[in-house]
C-alpha positions in Angstrom: -4.5 -5.9 8.3 -4.4 -10.0 7.8 -5.8 -12.1 10.7 -3.2 -13.0 13.6 -2.5 -16.4 13.3 -3.2 -18.6 16.5 -0.5 -20.9 17.9 -1.4 -24.6 19.3 1.1 -24.9 22.0 0.3 -28.9 21.2 1.4 -28.5 17.6 5.2 -29.0 17.1 6.8 -26.0 15.6 8.6 -26.4 12.5 12.2 -25.7 12.4 13.9 -24.9 9.1 17.7 -25.5 9.7 20.4 -24.9 7.2 22.7 -27.5 7.2 25.7 -25.8 5.2 28.0 -25.8 7.6 28.5 -29.6 7.6 27.2 -32.8 9.7 28.9 -31.6 13.2 27.6 -28.0 13.2 24.3 -30.0 12.4 24.3 -32.1 15.1 25.3 -29.0 17.8 22.1 -27.4 16.5 19.6 -30.1 17.3 21.2 -30.6 20.6 20.6 -27.5 21.3 17.0 -27.2 19.4 15.9 -30.6 20.9 16.9 -29.5 25.1 15.5 -26.1 24.6 12.2 -28.0 23.9 12.2 -30.8 26.4 13.0 -28.0 29.2 10.1 -26.1 28.0 7.7 -29.0 27.3 7.3 -28.4 24.0 7.4 -30.0 20.6 9.1 -29.5 17.3 9.8 -31.2 13.9 13.9 -30.3 13.2 14.1 -29.8 8.9 17.6 -29.8 7.9 18.1 -28.7 4.4 21.1 -28.0 2.0 20.9 -24.4 0.3 19.4 -25.5 -2.3 16.5 -27.3 -1.0 15.9 -24.4 1.6 12.9 -22.9 -0.5 10.9 -26.7 -0.8 11.6 -27.3 2.6 10.5 -24.0 3.7 7.6 -23.7 1.6 6.5 -27.7 3.0 7.0 -26.1 6.9 4.9 -23.6 6.3 2.3 -25.3 4.5 2.4 -28.1 7.8 2.1 -24.9 10.1 -0.6 -23.7 8.6 -2.2 -27.0 8.8 -1.5 -27.7 12.3 -1.7 -24.2 13.6 2.1 -23.5 14.5 4.9 -21.5 13.2 7.6 -22.3 11.0 11.5 -21.6 12.8 14.2 -20.1 10.5 17.7 -21.3 11.6 20.4 -19.5 10.2 21.8 -16.3 8.9 20.3 -13.8 7.1 20.0 -16.1 3.6 18.3 -18.4 5.5 15.9 -16.0 7.1 14.8 -14.6 4.0 14.0 -18.0 2.7 11.3 -18.7 5.4 10.2 -15.5 5.2 9.2 -15.7 1.9 7.7 -19.4 2.7 5.6 -18.0 5.8 4.5 -15.2 4.4 3.1 -16.2 1.2 1.4 -19.0 3.3 0.3 -16.4 6.0 2.0 -18.3 9.2 3.8 -17.2 12.0 7.6 -17.1 11.8 9.8 -17.6 14.5 13.8 -17.1 14.5 17.0 -18.7 15.8 19.4 -16.5 14.6 23.3 -17.1 13.3 25.7 -14.9 11.3 27.8 -12.1 12.1 25.1 -9.1 12.1 21.5 -10.3 13.0 19.9 -6.7 12.6 16.5 -8.7 11.8 16.5 -10.5 15.3 17.9 -7.9 17.3 15.9 -5.4 16.4 12.9 -7.6 17.6 14.7 -8.7 20.6 15.3 -12.1 20.0 19.3 -13.2 21.3 21.9 -14.6 19.6 22.5 -17.4 21.7 20.6 -20.7 20.3 19.3 -22.0 23.3 18.0 -18.2 24.6 16.2 -17.7 21.2 14.9 -21.2 21.5 13.4 -20.4 24.8 12.2 -17.5 23.9 10.3 -19.2 21.0 8.0 -21.2 23.4 6.8 -18.4 25.2 6.6 -16.1 22.4 3.1 -15.0 20.6 3.1 -13.9 17.0 3.1 -9.8 16.1 2.8 -8.2 13.0 5.9 -6.6 11.4 6.5 -4.8 8.2 8.4 -6.4 5.2 9.4 -4.4 2.2 9.7 -6.2 -1.2 11.0 -6.1 -4.6 9.4 -7.1 -7.5 8.2 -10.5 -6.5 10.7 -11.2 -3.7 10.0 -9.9 0.3 13.3 -8.1 2.4 13.3 -8.1 6.0 16.3 -5.7 6.4 17.8 -4.4 2.7 17.9 -4.7 -0.8 20.1 -2.7 -3.3 22.1 -3.4 -6.5 25.2 -1.3 -7.7 28.1 -1.3 -5.6 26.7 -3.0 -2.3 25.8 -6.3 -4.0 29.9 -6.4 -5.3 30.6 -5.5 -1.5 28.6 -8.8 -0.4 30.4 -11.3 -2.9 33.6 -9.7 -1.9 32.8 -10.0 1.4 32.0 -14.1 1.2 35.0 -14.4 -0.9 36.9 -12.6 2.5 35.0 -15.1 4.4 35.9 -17.9 3.1 40.0 -17.3 2.7 40.4 -15.8 6.5 37.0 -16.6 8.6 33.9 -14.6 9.7 34.5 -11.7 11.6 33.3 -8.3 11.5 36.9 -6.7 10.7 36.9 -9.1 8.1 34.1 -8.0 6.7 35.3 -4.4 7.3 38.7 -5.4 5.4 36.6 -6.2 2.5 34.4 -3.6 2.4 37.5 -1.3 2.3 38.7 -3.4 -0.8 35.4 -3.1 -2.7 35.2 0.3 -2.3 38.4 1.5 -3.3 38.2 -0.2 -6.5 34.5 1.0 -7.1 34.4 2.5 -10.7 31.3 1.4 -12.6 28.4 3.7 -12.4 24.6 3.6 -12.4 22.6 5.2 -14.9 18.8 4.6 -13.3 15.0 6.3 -14.0 13.4 6.5 -10.9 9.6 7.1 -10.3 8.9 7.8 -6.4 5.1 9.0 -6.1 4.6 12.0 -8.6 8.5 12.8 -8.7 10.5 11.2 -11.2 14.5 11.8 -11.6 17.1 10.3 -14.3 20.8 10.2 -12.1 23.7 8.2 -11.9 25.1 6.6 -8.5 27.2 4.4 -7.3 24.9 2.0 -5.0 21.2 2.4 -4.3 20.4 1.0 -1.1 17.4 0.6 0.4 16.8 0.3 4.1 13.7 -1.7 5.9 15.7 -2.2 9.1 16.2 1.3 11.6 18.7 -0.3 13.7 21.6 -1.1 10.4 20.9 2.7 9.4 21.4 3.6 12.7 24.6 2.0 12.8 25.6 3.2 9.3 24.8 6.8 11.1 22.2 7.4 8.3 19.0 7.1 10.3 16.4 8.9 8.6 14.9 11.7 9.9 11.3 11.0 10.1 10.0 13.0 7.3 7.6 10.1 7.5 7.2 9.2 11.4 8.6 6.1 12.4 10.5 5.2 9.2 11.3 2.7 8.5 9.0 0.3 10.2 5.5 2.8 10.2 4.6 2.5 6.3 7.2 3.4 4.7 11.1 2.5 4.2 14.3 4.7 3.4 17.0 5.1 0.7 20.8 6.0 0.3 22.7 6.6 -3.0 26.0 7.4 -3.6 26.8 9.8 -6.0 30.2 9.2 -8.2 33.2 10.3 -6.4 36.9 9.9 -6.3 39.4 7.9 -4.7 40.2 10.8 -2.2 36.7 10.7 -1.5 35.6 7.0 -1.3 38.0 7.4 1.6 36.7 10.1 3.5 33.4 8.1 3.5 35.4 4.3 4.9 36.1 6.8 7.1 32.3 8.1 8.1 31.4 4.2 7.7 33.9 3.2 10.0 33.0 6.0 12.8 28.5 5.5 12.0 28.3 8.8 10.6 28.0 7.9 7.0 24.6 10.1 6.8 26.9 13.3 7.4 29.0 12.8 3.9 28.4 14.8 1.2 28.3 12.1 -1.2 25.9 10.2 0.1 22.0 11.1 -0.5 19.0 10.3 2.0 15.5 9.9 1.2 11.9 7.8 2.4 9.2 6.3 0.4 6.2 4.3 0.4 7.1 2.7 -3.7 9.9 3.6 -5.5 10.2 1.8 -9.4 13.5 1.7 -10.8 15.2 1.5 -14.3 18.5 1.2 -14.6 20.1 1.6 -18.3 21.0 -1.9 -19.3 23.6 -3.0 -21.8 21.9 -3.9 -25.2 20.0 -6.6 -25.2 20.3 -7.0 -21.2 17.0 -7.4 -19.2 18.8 -8.6 -15.8 20.0 -6.3 -12.8 22.3 -7.7 -10.1 20.4 -7.3 -6.9 21.0 -8.2 -3.5 18.6 -8.6 -0.3 19.3 -9.6 2.9 22.4 -10.6 2.5 22.1 -12.7 -0.5 22.4 -11.6 -4.3 20.8 -12.6 -7.6 19.6 -11.4 -11.1 16.2 -10.0 -11.2 14.4 -8.5 -14.8 14.2 -4.5 -14.8 12.1 -2.6 -13.8 12.8 -2.8 -9.9 9.5 -2.6 -7.8 10.6 -1.4 -4.0 7.6 -1.7 -1.9 6.5 -1.7 1.3 4.0 -4.8 1.2 0.4 -4.0 3.0 0.5 -7.3 4.6 2.9 -7.8 7.4 4.8 -11.2 8.8 3.8 -12.3 11.6 6.6 -13.0 14.0 7.5 -14.7 17.4 8.3 -12.1 19.4 9.3 -11.8 23.2 7.5 -10.1 25.6 7.7 -6.5 25.7 9.7 -6.1 28.8 12.2 -8.7 27.8 12.4 -7.3 24.3 13.2 -4.0 25.3 15.8 -5.4 27.7 17.2 -7.3 24.8 16.9 -4.2 22.1 19.5 -1.9 24.8 21.8 -4.3 25.9 22.3 -4.9 21.6 22.7 -0.9 21.2 26.4 -1.2 22.0 27.6 -3.3 19.6 29.1 -2.1 16.2 27.9 -2.8 13.2 29.2 -2.9 9.8 
């Protein structure tokens, strides 16, 4: 395992902040972060960036963090966290999180509060600890990666949010609309260890976050102890089904019993290579990871990465309290 990076309290934390929401939101973030830093007697460099510039800014911040023995801190939703995680993982520096968004599975799993001021306050008392991350081809993902129906669901959800606002109910309605018109089948050749399969599915979903899988009602059965998070990750596949069965599936999802649906298959793995059947001349497949949708070249190589990400974590007693208080929230 890679050596845990040291943090120099005298060095300013490198905050990478997604400024897509507009100037007033950016100013609000600045005020909250600077107030928390003053209260804790620490310094921080606040780097605001538009989404298109986030990868470059994150790489610069990670390089500065390595040079000055500090951490890079992601301020934003799942996409921002993923972008900063790419840079932090590549550089080998510690990473902190100030979450924003609807579900915040990664932050909640590790006991990081949703309140911005509380999250920054915690960063000032936290220490880096190794956490498992997964990869799909050259990309790191923290929570999940998928192809097929799930990327379409994410795109529909963003369209619904743009029209009706951000809420879990909007996300749920968008999911229902996507599922009810699901028709396109994936034909996949899958290799896991020594096993080879050819199958058809509506979606392949790979989870690296136990909290999200729990709230789907599809928690792994620990055929590999501690999954996910202890050397393996979990996969869910949705078999092609009719409209009536899809309605039953939506009800299972709403009740957090997705794992009980007969149309859903679950398994765990360390590495899985997926070769989708593409249209003639096609080389790219639509993939989602941590809430972002892109196109990747096949085959798709899903795996647990050998090197961990070093995350600024709360003291053990605070993490246990925070996770317990979040357990009652519903996910989607």
